[in-house]
C-alpha positions as CSV (number, residue, x, y, z in Angstrom):
1,M,0.0,0.0,0.0
2,T,1.4,3.4,-0.9
3,L,0.9,5.9,1.9
4,F,-0.3,9.4,1.4
5,R,2.6,11.7,0.3
6,E,4.9,8.7,-0.2
7,V,5.4,9.3,-3.9
8,A,5.9,13.0,-3.5
9,L,8.4,12.3,-0.6
10,A,10.4,9.8,-2.7
11,Q,10.6,12.2,-5.6
12,C,11.7,15.1,-3.4
13,V,14.3,13.0,-1.6
14,R,15.7,11.8,-4.9
15,R,16.0,15.3,-6.4
16,L,17.3,16.8,-3.1
17,L,20.1,14.2,-2.7
18,K,21.3,14.4,-6.3
19,G,24.8,15.8,-6.3
20,V,25.2,15.6,-2.5
21,R,28.0,13.4,-1.2
22,T,27.3,10.7,1.4
23,G,27.9,12.1,4.9
24,D,27.2,15.7,3.9
25,V,24.6,17.9,5.6
26,V,21.9,19.0,3.3
27,S,21.5,22.7,3.9
28,P,18.5,24.9,3.3
29,P,18.8,27.3,0.4
30,P,19.9,30.8,1.2
31,L,17.5,33.7,1.5
32,V,18.0,36.2,-1.3
33,F,16.8,39.8,-1.4
34,E,16.1,41.2,-4.8
35,N,14.0,44.3,-5.7
36,G,12.9,44.6,-2.1
37,R,11.5,41.1,-2.0
38,A,12.9,38.0,-0.2
39,S,13.1,34.7,-1.9
40,F,15.1,31.5,-1.6
41,G,18.0,30.9,-3.8
42,G,18.6,27.5,-5.3
43,E,15.9,24.9,-5.1
44,P,14.0,25.4,-1.8
45,A,10.9,23.5,-2.8
46,D,12.5,20.1,-2.3
47,F,14.2,21.0,1.0
48,Y,11.0,22.2,2.5
49,A,8.8,19.7,0.8
50,V,10.6,16.8,2.5
51,G,9.5,18.2,5.9
52,S,6.0,18.9,4.7
53,D,5.7,15.3,3.2
54,L,7.1,13.8,6.4
55,E,4.4,15.7,8.4
56,F,1.8,13.5,6.8
57,F,3.8,10.3,6.0
58,V,5.3,9.6,9.5
59,P,2.0,9.6,11.5
60,Q,0.6,7.0,9.1
61,V,3.7,4.8,9.5
62,V,3.7,5.1,13.3
63,C,0.0,4.5,13.7
64,E,0.2,1.3,11.6
65,I,2.4,-0.4,14.3
66,H,1.4,1.7,17.4
67,P,-2.4,2.1,17.4
68,E,-2.2,4.0,20.7
69,F,-0.5,6.8,18.7
70,G,-3.9,7.2,17.2
71,P,-4.8,9.7,14.5
72,R,-2.4,12.2,16.0
73,P,-1.5,14.5,13.1
74,F,1.5,16.9,13.1
75,D,1.0,20.6,12.7
76,G,4.5,21.1,11.5
77,V,8.0,19.5,11.3
78,F,11.2,21.5,12.1
79,C,14.4,20.4,10.6
80,Y,17.5,20.7,12.8
81,E,19.8,18.5,10.7
82,M,19.3,16.7,7.4
83,R,22.1,14.5,6.1
84,K,22.7,12.1,3.2
85,T,23.7,8.9,4.9
86,A,23.9,6.6,1.8
87,P,22.8,6.6,-1.8
88,L,19.2,7.7,-2.0
89,Q,19.0,7.7,1.9
90,L,18.7,10.6,4.3
91,S,18.5,11.2,8.0
92,Y,16.2,13.9,9.2
93,I,16.5,15.1,12.8
94,G,14.2,17.7,14.2
95,S,11.0,18.2,16.2
96,V,7.3,18.0,15.4
97,I,4.3,20.0,16.6
98,F,1.3,17.9,17.6
99,I,-1.8,19.5,16.2
100,D,-4.0,18.6,19.2
101,S,-1.7,20.1,21.9
102,Q,0.6,22.5,20.0
103,R,3.5,20.8,21.9
104,L,6.9,20.0,20.4
105,A,8.4,16.6,20.6
106,A,11.7,15.1,19.3
107,F,11.7,13.6,15.9
108,H,14.1,11.4,13.9
109,T,13.5,9.7,10.6
110,E,15.9,7.9,8.3
111,L,14.6,6.7,5.0
112,R,15.8,5.3,1.7
113,V,13.9,5.7,-1.6
114,A,13.7,2.8,-4.1
115,R,16.1,3.0,-7.0
116,H,13.5,2.5,-9.7
117,A,10.2,3.6,-8.2
118,D,8.8,6.6,-6.4
119,L,8.5,4.7,-3.1
120,V,10.1,4.6,0.3
121,D,11.7,1.1,0.5
122,W,13.2,1.4,4.0
123,C,12.2,3.8,6.8
124,L,12.9,4.2,10.5
125,C,10.6,6.7,12.2
126,R,11.1,7.8,15.8
127,V,8.9,10.3,17.7
128,G,9.0,11.6,21.3
129,E,11.9,11.3,23.7
130,V,11.1,9.3,26.8
131,D,12.1,10.8,30.2
132,S,13.3,8.9,33.3
133,R,9.8,8.2,34.4
134,G,8.8,6.7,31.1
135,H,6.8,9.7,29.9
136,M,7.2,11.5,26.6
137,K,9.0,14.8,26.9
138,D,7.3,17.6,25.1
139,Y,7.8,21.3,25.1
140,D,5.5,24.3,24.7
141,Y,5.8,25.5,21.1
142,H,5.2,29.1,21.8
143,S,7.7,29.6,24.7
144,G,9.8,26.4,24.4
145,P,13.6,26.6,24.3
146,T,13.8,25.4,20.7
147,A,17.6,26.0,20.4
148,K,18.1,23.8,23.4
149,I,15.7,21.2,22.1
150,A,17.5,21.2,18.8
151,Q,21.0,20.7,20.4
152,T,19.7,17.9,22.6
153,I,18.1,16.1,19.7
154,I,21.2,16.5,17.4
155,N,23.6,15.4,20.2
156,A,21.5,12.4,21.4
157,G,19.9,11.6,18.0
158,P,19.5,7.9,17.4
159,Q,20.7,7.0,20.9
160,M,17.8,8.8,22.5
161,R,15.1,6.7,24.2
162,W,12.1,7.0,21.9
163,R,8.4,6.8,22.8
164,W,7.4,5.5,19.3
165,S,9.8,3.8,17.0
166,V,8.9,2.0,13.7
167,E,11.1,0.4,11.1
168,Y,10.0,-1.2,7.9
169,G,11.7,-2.5,4.8
170,E,15.2,-3.9,4.7
171,R,18.2,-1.9,5.9
172,Q,21.1,-2.3,3.5
173,P,24.8,-2.1,4.2
174,S,26.3,1.4,3.6
175,S,28.9,-0.1,1.1
176,V,26.4,0.2,-1.8
177,S,28.0,2.1,-4.7
178,E,27.5,5.9,-4.6
179,E,24.7,7.3,-6.8
180,S,24.4,11.1,-7.2
């Protein structure tokens, strides 16, 4: 079954990673001021579309395995670090805003798109850091220390204790030949 936004996500990831070396951070395009108007230089659509597509894709994936996650849509995804980790594969570290509570939670997704189809053929989705009492840590979106959250998530990243974690597809060794 193809999930909502999966095709668009796969297409964006493929275009975004083209020409990026494995291990490199994928940076947002620069803001350019011309004739008194601000616009993004480069190809911002794909950088920001990945986050937008993950906003819809990840809740579906998590809910498949964890019904208690429920229909808990995201109201936004903030990217703190995006990195090409292998050919056609990226790591996306950030936070999400839950639409129902307007609270921020840690977020980490790694995914690989299929070589010959617009599909995600491997994905690891993680949402919500677990505190020492076993509860999910969340932060107030409007007054939360977002810089501190970002640094915590980037530093802890995959080693963080996650409230929800889902993996599907087959992970491949990183020695696969490089594809631009």
